N, C-alpha and C positions, 0 to 999 in steps of 0.2 A: 541480785548481784552477789558476787562471790569474792572471798578473800583467801589467799593462799600464803601461808607462812612456811618457809623451807629453812630448816636447820638454823644456821647462824646469820642468815641474810639480814642486812640492816633495814630492808624494805619490805613492807606488806605488798604483795603482788595482787592487784585487783584484776579479776578475770571476768570476761564476758560470759563464758560458759565453761563448765567442768563436767566431764563424763567420769563419774565415780566408778572405780574398777569393781567389777563383780567378783565374788569369791565362789568358786565351784569346787565340788569334790569329785574325784574320779570314783568310779564304781568298781568295786571288787566283788568276787563271788566265790563261794565254796560249795562243794557238793555235800548234801546231807541226805543219805540214803538215795532215793530216786528224785530228789528235789534240789534245785539250785537256790541257794540262799544268797541274797545280795546284801552288801554292806558298804557304807561310805569309806572311801580309802583316802588317799592323799589330797589335801586341799591345794588349789592353785588360785592365784589372783591375777586378773587381767591388768593391762597397762592403764595408766591414768592419762587422759587427754585433756589439755587445758587450752582454751582460746582466750587470747589477751587482746585488748585494744592497745595499739602501739601509742602510748602517751609519751610526751616529751619529759615529763617529770611525774613520778620517778621513771628513770630510764630502765624499763624492764629488759630490753634487749641487752644492755650493758651488763646488768646483773646476771642474766642467764649465760651470756658469753663468758663472763669471768668464771662462772661455775663450770662451763664446758672445758675451760682451760685447766681446771682441776682434774678432769677426766682423762684428757688426751693431749699429747704434745705433737703437734703437726710437724715440727722441725725434725724430730727423731722417729716419728711414726710409732710411738710407744704409748701404751695405756699407763696411767699412773696408779697409785695404790688405792684399792677399793675403799679402805677406811678413811681416806682423805676426801672422797667425793660423795659417798652414799650418805644420805641424810634422812631425818625424820621430819615430819611437818604437821600442819593442821590445815584443814579446809573448812571454811565456814560459809554457809549459805544464809542470805538475809532475805526477809520478807519485804513487801512493798513499802512498809513503814521504816525500814532500816534496822529492824530488830533481828538478832541472830535466831534462827530456829532449827538449823541442822548443823552438825559438826562431825567430821571424820578425822582420824589421826593416822595418816599413811606412814609406813616405815620402809626403809630400804630404797628410798627414791634415788634414781639417777637418770640423766638425760639419755634418750635413745639415739639422738643425733645432734649435730651442731644446730643451735637455735638460730643462727644467722646464715641464711642462704640467699642467693641472688634474687629469687622471687619474692622474698620477704622484704627486700629493700627497694621495691618498686613503689614510688610515691607519685606517679604520674596521674593516678586516679584521684578524683576529687572526694571520694568517700573516705570516711575514717578508716585508717589502715588497721587491720587486725592480723594476727598470726597465731598459729597453733603449734604446740609442742607435745611430744609424747614422752612420758616418764615411765620407767619400769618401777614396779611397786611390789614389795614383798608381801605386805599386809595392809589392809585399810579398814580397821574397825571403827565403829561409831564412837564418837567422843562424848 
């Protein structure tokens, strides 16, 4: 099981699954006489994907929707200030006994899209509802 803490949220978000973003480096090269020498260039980090079980308490959807409102104003169609919505966080993975055994510290997190969409609000199925979100992530070092 996973726990996700984001910025100043009052709630620990319990996740069903988390895809930790990979960091890769672009490859550069220079010519040295008749040989091409390769070197690591600019690092890039993938997006973070989190799958939540839609619980009544804490209301994860309401927390994420309030955060989305910090990103974008649908009435004026304008994005808000980046410094107001980009957050740092922590991701903890727990073993079967409930003890934490892995931790990451993502920075520069923001939502890629609105967390509440029509397909996520379909409760006609008898299975436990779950939904996924995608977060942009600047870096995600181990904690």
